[in-house]
VMD Tcl script that builds the backbone (N, CA, C; Angstrom):
set m [mol new atoms 306]
animate dup $m
set s [atomselect $m all]
$s set {name element resname resid chain x y z} {
  {N N MET 1 A 63.738 -128.067 -54.694}
  {CA C MET 1 A 63.333 -128.147 -53.316}
  {C C MET 1 A 62.056 -127.326 -53.132}
  {N N ALA 2 A 61.145 -127.838 -52.359}
  {CA C ALA 2 A 59.870 -127.142 -52.138}
  {C C ALA 2 A 60.094 -125.863 -51.331}
  {N N ALA 3 A 59.193 -124.923 -51.517}
  {CA C ALA 3 A 59.267 -123.658 -50.786}
  {C C ALA 3 A 59.006 -123.900 -49.301}
  {N N VAL 4 A 59.688 -123.123 -48.471}
  {CA C VAL 4 A 59.558 -123.208 -47.025}
  {C C VAL 4 A 58.547 -122.159 -46.574}
  {N N THR 5 A 57.642 -122.538 -45.666}
  {CA C THR 5 A 56.730 -121.562 -45.074}
  {C C THR 5 A 57.498 -120.799 -44.008}
  {N N LEU 6 A 57.550 -119.487 -44.159}
  {CA C LEU 6 A 58.328 -118.658 -43.241}
  {C C LEU 6 A 57.431 -117.950 -42.233}
  {N N THR 7 A 57.908 -117.916 -40.994}
  {CA C THR 7 A 57.207 -117.245 -39.895}
  {C C THR 7 A 58.231 -116.444 -39.097}
  {N N MET 8 A 57.764 -115.664 -38.144}
  {CA C MET 8 A 58.686 -114.935 -37.261}
  {C C MET 8 A 59.614 -115.919 -36.554}
  {N N ASP 9 A 59.109 -117.109 -36.247}
  {CA C ASP 9 A 59.893 -118.094 -35.505}
  {C C ASP 9 A 61.068 -118.659 -36.297}
  {N N ASN 10 A 60.912 -118.827 -37.621}
  {CA C ASN 10 A 61.992 -119.465 -38.385}
  {C C ASN 10 A 62.682 -118.529 -39.388}
  {N N PHE 11 A 62.247 -117.270 -39.485}
  {CA C PHE 11 A 62.776 -116.366 -40.511}
  {C C PHE 11 A 64.282 -116.144 -40.361}
  {N N GLU 12 A 64.735 -115.919 -39.148}
  {CA C GLU 12 A 66.160 -115.657 -38.948}
  {C C GLU 12 A 67.000 -116.856 -39.390}
  {N N ALA 13 A 66.621 -118.051 -38.944}
  {CA C ALA 13 A 67.391 -119.255 -39.282}
  {C C ALA 13 A 67.313 -119.585 -40.771}
  {N N GLU 14 A 66.121 -119.495 -41.353}
  {CA C GLU 14 A 65.917 -119.904 -42.748}
  {C C GLU 14 A 66.386 -118.870 -43.760}
  {N N VAL 15 A 66.310 -117.589 -43.407}
  {CA C VAL 15 A 66.613 -116.525 -44.378}
  {C C VAL 15 A 67.868 -115.745 -43.991}
  {N N LEU 16 A 67.847 -115.125 -42.845}
  {CA C LEU 16 A 68.932 -114.217 -42.479}
  {C C LEU 16 A 70.254 -114.929 -42.264}
  {N N LYS 17 A 70.216 -116.170 -41.799}
  {CA C LYS 17 A 71.457 -116.920 -41.550}
  {C C LYS 17 A 71.726 -117.978 -42.618}
  {N N SER 18 A 70.989 -117.939 -43.710}
  {CA C SER 18 A 71.159 -118.923 -44.784}
  {C C SER 18 A 72.485 -118.707 -45.498}
  {N N SER 19 A 73.153 -119.809 -45.826}
  {CA C SER 19 A 74.421 -119.718 -46.556}
  {C C SER 19 A 74.184 -119.555 -48.054}
  {N N GLU 20 A 72.947 -119.781 -48.500}
  {CA C GLU 20 A 72.617 -119.630 -49.915}
  {C C GLU 20 A 71.615 -118.486 -50.090}
  {N N PRO 21 A 71.519 -117.928 -51.303}
  {CA C PRO 21 A 70.518 -116.875 -51.540}
  {C C PRO 21 A 69.110 -117.398 -51.268}
  {N N VAL 22 A 68.240 -116.525 -50.767}
  {CA C VAL 22 A 66.860 -116.902 -50.451}
  {C C VAL 22 A 65.902 -115.939 -51.140}
  {N N LEU 23 A 64.975 -116.496 -51.916}
  {CA C LEU 23 A 63.894 -115.706 -52.506}
  {C C LEU 23 A 62.696 -115.819 -51.575}
  {N N VAL 24 A 62.206 -114.681 -51.095}
  {CA C VAL 24 A 61.044 -114.676 -50.203}
  {C C VAL 24 A 59.862 -114.070 -50.949}
  {N N ASP 25 A 58.774 -114.840 -50.987}
  {CA C ASP 25 A 57.521 -114.435 -51.625}
  {C C ASP 25 A 56.552 -114.001 -50.529}
  {N N PHE 26 A 56.232 -112.700 -50.477}
  {CA C PHE 26 A 55.234 -112.173 -49.539}
  {C C PHE 26 A 53.895 -112.188 -50.270}
  {N N TRP 27 A 52.903 -112.880 -49.725}
  {CA C TRP 27 A 51.641 -113.116 -50.422}
  {C C TRP 27 A 50.473 -113.162 -49.429}
  {N N ALA 28 A 49.257 -113.263 -49.967}
  {CA C ALA 28 A 48.052 -113.470 -49.154}
  {C C ALA 28 A 47.085 -114.336 -49.953}
  {N N PRO 29 A 46.282 -115.157 -49.259}
  {CA C PRO 29 A 45.382 -116.081 -49.956}
  {C C PRO 29 A 44.280 -115.400 -50.776}
  {N N TRP 30 A 43.937 -114.155 -50.460}
  {CA C TRP 30 A 42.862 -113.446 -51.172}
  {C C TRP 30 A 43.375 -112.653 -52.378}
  {N N CYS 31 A 44.693 -112.656 -52.588}
  {CA C CYS 31 A 45.330 -111.816 -53.610}
  {C C CYS 31 A 45.392 -112.550 -54.955}
  {N N GLY 32 A 44.686 -112.031 -55.959}
  {CA C GLY 32 A 44.663 -112.649 -57.287}
  {C C GLY 32 A 46.035 -112.764 -57.936}
  {N N PRO 33 A 46.802 -111.661 -58.020}
  {CA C PRO 33 A 48.137 -111.771 -58.609}
  {C C PRO 33 A 49.052 -112.734 -57.836}
  {N N CYS 34 A 48.852 -112.834 -56.511}
  {CA C CYS 34 A 49.640 -113.780 -55.709}
  {C C CYS 34 A 49.347 -115.211 -56.153}
  {N N LYS 35 A 48.069 -115.491 -56.428}
  {CA C LYS 35 A 47.671 -116.836 -56.876}
  {C C LYS 35 A 48.275 -117.156 -58.241}
  {N N MET 36 A 48.472 -116.142 -59.077}
  {CA C MET 36 A 49.091 -116.341 -60.389}
  {C C MET 36 A 50.606 -116.539 -60.253}
  {N N LEU 37 A 51.221 -115.827 -59.309}
  {CA C LEU 37 A 52.667 -115.875 -59.140}
  {C C LEU 37 A 53.134 -117.134 -58.399}
  {N N SER 38 A 52.340 -117.599 -57.452}
  {CA C SER 38 A 52.746 -118.712 -56.588}
  {C C SER 38 A 53.208 -119.966 -57.336}
  {N N PRO 39 A 52.480 -120.428 -58.368}
  {CA C PRO 39 A 52.949 -121.623 -59.082}
  {C C PRO 39 A 54.293 -121.390 -59.783}
  {N N LEU 40 A 54.540 -120.166 -60.233}
  {CA C LEU 40 A 55.816 -119.855 -60.885}
  {C C LEU 40 A 56.956 -119.900 -59.866}
  {N N VAL 41 A 56.695 -119.371 -58.680}
  {CA C VAL 41 A 57.694 -119.417 -57.605}
  {C C VAL 41 A 57.984 -120.877 -57.247}
  {N N ASP 42 A 56.936 -121.702 -57.200}
  {CA C ASP 42 A 57.109 -123.134 -56.907}
  {C C ASP 42 A 57.944 -123.820 -57.994}
  {N N GLN 43 A 57.713 -123.454 -59.243}
  {CA C GLN 43 A 58.501 -124.034 -60.350}
  {C C GLN 43 A 59.978 -123.661 -60.215}
  {N N VAL 44 A 60.245 -122.422 -59.856}
  {CA C VAL 44 A 61.625 -121.980 -59.660}
  {C C VAL 44 A 62.242 -122.753 -58.489}
  {N N ALA 45 A 61.469 -122.952 -57.425}
  {CA C ALA 45 A 61.964 -123.705 -56.268}
  {C C ALA 45 A 62.358 -125.119 -56.672}
  {N N ASP 46 A 61.576 -125.721 -57.560}
  {CA C ASP 46 A 61.841 -127.094 -57.991}
  {C C ASP 46 A 62.990 -127.193 -58.987}
  {N N SER 47 A 63.249 -126.120 -59.745}
  {CA C SER 47 A 64.201 -126.234 -60.846}
  {C C SER 47 A 65.578 -125.613 -60.586}
  {N N MET 48 A 65.676 -124.663 -59.669}
  {CA C MET 48 A 66.966 -123.981 -59.469}
  {C C MET 48 A 67.733 -124.590 -58.302}
  {N N GLU 49 A 69.006 -124.853 -58.550}
  {CA C GLU 49 A 69.888 -125.379 -57.507}
  {C C GLU 49 A 70.587 -124.221 -56.791}
  {N N GLY 50 A 70.939 -124.440 -55.539}
  {CA C GLY 50 A 71.754 -123.465 -54.820}
  {C C GLY 50 A 71.010 -122.252 -54.314}
  {N N VAL 51 A 69.689 -122.303 -54.339}
  {CA C VAL 51 A 68.886 -121.211 -53.783}
  {C C VAL 51 A 67.781 -121.809 -52.918}
  {N N LYS 52 A 67.308 -121.010 -51.990}
  {CA C LYS 52 A 66.197 -121.422 -51.134}
  {C C LYS 52 A 65.018 -120.510 -51.443}
  {N N ILE 53 A 63.825 -121.069 -51.406}
  {CA C ILE 53 A 62.610 -120.293 -51.658}
  {C C ILE 53 A 61.736 -120.361 -50.409}
  {N N GLY 54 A 61.255 -119.210 -49.980}
  {CA C GLY 54 A 60.376 -119.165 -48.817}
  {C C GLY 54 A 59.159 -118.308 -49.109}
  {N N LYS 55 A 58.088 -118.581 -48.370}
  {CA C LYS 55 A 56.845 -117.829 -48.561}
  {C C LYS 55 A 56.335 -117.317 -47.214}
  {N N VAL 56 A 55.918 -116.051 -47.231}
  {CA C VAL 56 A 55.372 -115.406 -46.042}
  {C C VAL 56 A 53.930 -115.003 -46.324}
  {N N ASN 57 A 52.998 -115.572 -45.574}
  {CA C ASN 57 A 51.589 -115.166 -45.653}
  {C C ASN 57 A 51.467 -113.883 -44.837}
  {N N VAL 58 A 51.259 -112.750 -45.510}
  {CA C VAL 58 A 51.268 -111.452 -44.826}
  {C C VAL 58 A 50.099 -111.286 -43.858}
  {N N ASP 59 A 49.008 -112.036 -44.053}
  {CA C ASP 59 A 47.889 -111.969 -43.118}
  {C C ASP 59 A 48.255 -112.624 -41.786}
  {N N GLU 60 A 49.053 -113.687 -41.857}
  {CA C GLU 60 A 49.435 -114.414 -40.644}
  {C C GLU 60 A 50.717 -113.879 -40.022}
  {N N GLU 61 A 51.537 -113.215 -40.822}
  {CA C GLU 61 A 52.846 -112.729 -40.355}
  {C C GLU 61 A 52.964 -111.225 -40.593}
  {N N GLU 62 A 52.049 -110.485 -39.973}
  {CA C GLU 62 A 52.020 -109.028 -40.168}
  {C C GLU 62 A 53.320 -108.363 -39.721}
  {N N GLU 63 A 53.937 -108.894 -38.666}
  {CA C GLU 63 A 55.172 -108.295 -38.149}
  {C C GLU 63 A 56.296 -108.381 -39.191}
  {N N LEU 64 A 56.403 -109.517 -39.873}
  {CA C LEU 64 A 57.415 -109.662 -40.927}
  {C C LEU 64 A 57.120 -108.727 -42.095}
  {N N ALA 65 A 55.844 -108.648 -42.488}
  {CA C ALA 65 A 55.457 -107.761 -43.583}
  {C C ALA 65 A 55.808 -106.316 -43.237}
  {N N ASP 66 A 55.537 -105.900 -42.002}
  {CA C ASP 66 A 55.862 -104.543 -41.569}
  {C C ASP 66 A 57.373 -104.322 -41.556}
  {N N LYS 67 A 58.109 -105.294 -41.028}
  {CA C LYS 67 A 59.563 -105.165 -40.909}
  {C C LYS 67 A 60.225 -104.947 -42.263}
  {N N TYR 68 A 59.679 -105.597 -43.304}
  {CA C TYR 68 A 60.279 -105.485 -44.636}
  {C C TYR 68 A 59.521 -104.535 -45.560}
  {N N GLY 69 A 58.659 -103.699 -44.978}
  {CA C GLY 69 A 58.034 -102.615 -45.728}
  {C C GLY 69 A 57.101 -103.069 -46.838}
  {N N ILE 70 A 56.415 -104.180 -46.618}
  {CA C ILE 70 A 55.509 -104.691 -47.650}
  {C C ILE 70 A 54.245 -103.840 -47.660}
  {N N MET 71 A 54.070 -103.090 -48.741}
  {CA C MET 71 A 52.906 -102.224 -48.897}
  {C C MET 71 A 51.961 -102.789 -49.948}
  {N N SER 72 A 52.471 -103.649 -50.822}
  {CA C SER 72 A 51.699 -104.181 -51.923}
  {C C SER 72 A 52.194 -105.589 -52.197}
  {N N ILE 73 A 51.276 -106.461 -52.544}
  {CA C ILE 73 A 51.644 -107.855 -52.805}
  {C C ILE 73 A 51.117 -108.277 -54.169}
  {N N PRO 74 A 51.704 -109.300 -54.780}
  {CA C PRO 74 A 52.840 -110.058 -54.277}
  {C C PRO 74 A 54.123 -109.230 -54.299}
  {N N ALA 75 A 54.989 -109.526 -53.345}
  {CA C ALA 75 A 56.298 -108.878 -53.282}
  {C C ALA 75 A 57.353 -109.963 -53.148}
  {N N LEU 76 A 58.378 -109.884 -53.977}
  {CA C LEU 76 A 59.487 -110.822 -53.915}
  {C C LEU 76 A 60.725 -110.068 -53.447}
  {N N LYS 77 A 61.475 -110.685 -52.538}
  {CA C LYS 77 A 62.744 -110.112 -52.072}
  {C C LYS 77 A 63.788 -111.215 -52.078}
  {N N VAL 78 A 64.962 -110.897 -52.601}
  {CA C VAL 78 A 66.077 -111.828 -52.587}
  {C C VAL 78 A 67.038 -111.390 -51.488}
  {N N PHE 79 A 67.320 -112.313 -50.578}
  {CA C PHE 79 A 68.243 -112.062 -49.480}
  {C C PHE 79 A 69.553 -112.801 -49.746}
  {N N LYS 80 A 70.672 -112.099 -49.531}
  {CA C LYS 80 A 72.000 -112.721 -49.548}
  {C C LYS 80 A 72.724 -112.222 -48.306}
  {N N ASN 81 A 73.269 -113.153 -47.555}
  {CA C ASN 81 A 73.981 -112.801 -46.316}
  {C C ASN 81 A 73.123 -111.924 -45.398}
  {N N GLY 82 A 71.832 -112.224 -45.329}
  {CA C GLY 82 A 70.935 -111.517 -44.426}
  {C C GLY 82 A 70.448 -110.167 -44.896}
  {N N GLU 83 A 70.848 -109.747 -46.102}
  {CA C GLU 83 A 70.463 -108.438 -46.627}
  {C C GLU 83 A 69.609 -108.591 -47.887}
  {N N VAL 84 A 68.646 -107.674 -48.071}
  {CA C VAL 84 A 67.856 -107.664 -49.298}
  {C C VAL 84 A 68.730 -107.096 -50.409}
  {N N VAL 85 A 68.901 -107.877 -51.495}
  {CA C VAL 85 A 69.743 -107.419 -52.605}
  {C C VAL 85 A 68.937 -107.126 -53.873}
  {N N LYS 86 A 67.752 -107.716 -53.982}
  {CA C LYS 86 A 66.869 -107.447 -55.125}
  {C C LYS 86 A 65.435 -107.559 -54.648}
  {N N GLU 87 A 64.545 -106.820 -55.312}
  {CA C GLU 87 A 63.129 -106.914 -54.959}
  {C C GLU 87 A 62.243 -106.566 -56.137}
  {N N SER 88 A 61.018 -107.071 -56.050}
  {CA C SER 88 A 60.039 -106.854 -57.112}
  {C C SER 88 A 58.647 -106.861 -56.484}
  {N N THR 89 A 57.768 -106.036 -57.024}
  {CA C THR 89 A 56.386 -106.002 -56.546}
  {C C THR 89 A 55.457 -106.248 -57.724}
  {N N GLY 90 A 54.418 -107.035 -57.490}
  {CA C GLY 90 A 53.463 -107.356 -58.540}
  {C C GLY 90 A 53.848 -108.627 -59.270}
  {N N PHE 91 A 52.989 -109.019 -60.188}
  {CA C PHE 91 A 53.227 -110.249 -60.950}
  {C C PHE 91 A 54.384 -110.051 -61.925}
  {N N ILE 92 A 55.288 -111.030 -61.965}
  {CA C ILE 92 A 56.358 -111.033 -62.963}
  {C C ILE 92 A 56.456 -112.442 -63.549}
  {N N PRO 93 A 56.953 -112.580 -64.775}
  {CA C PRO 93 A 57.067 -113.910 -65.385}
  {C C PRO 93 A 58.176 -114.739 -64.731}
  {N N LYS 94 A 58.112 -116.032 -64.946}
  {CA C LYS 94 A 59.082 -116.966 -64.362}
  {C C LYS 94 A 60.521 -116.576 -64.706}
  {N N GLU 95 A 60.759 -116.157 -65.936}
  {CA C GLU 95 A 62.102 -115.792 -66.362}
  {C C GLU 95 A 62.651 -114.641 -65.516}
  {N N SER 96 A 61.779 -113.719 -65.129}
  {CA C SER 96 A 62.208 -112.588 -64.318}
  {C C SER 96 A 62.525 -113.027 -62.889}
  {N N ILE 97 A 61.769 -113.994 -62.386}
  {CA C ILE 97 A 62.048 -114.542 -61.050}
  {C C ILE 97 A 63.438 -115.200 -61.079}
  {N N GLU 98 A 63.676 -116.003 -62.105}
  {CA C GLU 98 A 64.977 -116.684 -62.223}
  {C C GLU 98 A 66.107 -115.667 -62.344}
  {N N ALA 99 A 65.879 -114.601 -63.100}
  {CA C ALA 99 A 66.907 -113.582 -63.290}
  {C C ALA 99 A 67.255 -112.890 -61.968}
  {N N MET 100 A 66.278 -112.737 -61.078}
  {CA C MET 100 A 66.527 -112.130 -59.780}
  {C C MET 100 A 67.525 -112.950 -58.969}
  {N N LEU 101 A 67.566 -114.246 -59.219}
  {CA C LEU 101 A 68.411 -115.141 -58.436}
  {C C LEU 101 A 69.784 -115.384 -59.055}
  {N N LYS 102 A 70.052 -114.791 -60.215}
  {CA C LYS 102 A 71.344 -114.995 -60.867}
  {C C LYS 102 A 72.301 -113.874 -60.568}
}
mol reanalyze $m
mol bondsrecalc $m
mol representation Tube
mol addrep $m
């Protein structure tokens, strides 16, 4: 399934109230490591069943970035039952992204 674009308007419904785990990618269009990580996140979205993938553009959604303490990007957070259960900052390989969701 393709990644969902997350905003303040849909974050609660798509992430906090999701019945399945959600990987949220906090990124920005000017960020080099974000550009390297994004295709890997998309591959995970296409290949893994039972998880949802969402992306937050921190330039457009500053309130969400502040709420979740994003100080450095790319930042990945895995939410289960509305709570952050795993997180990672910086570029990581696809295998590590998949491992976060297991």
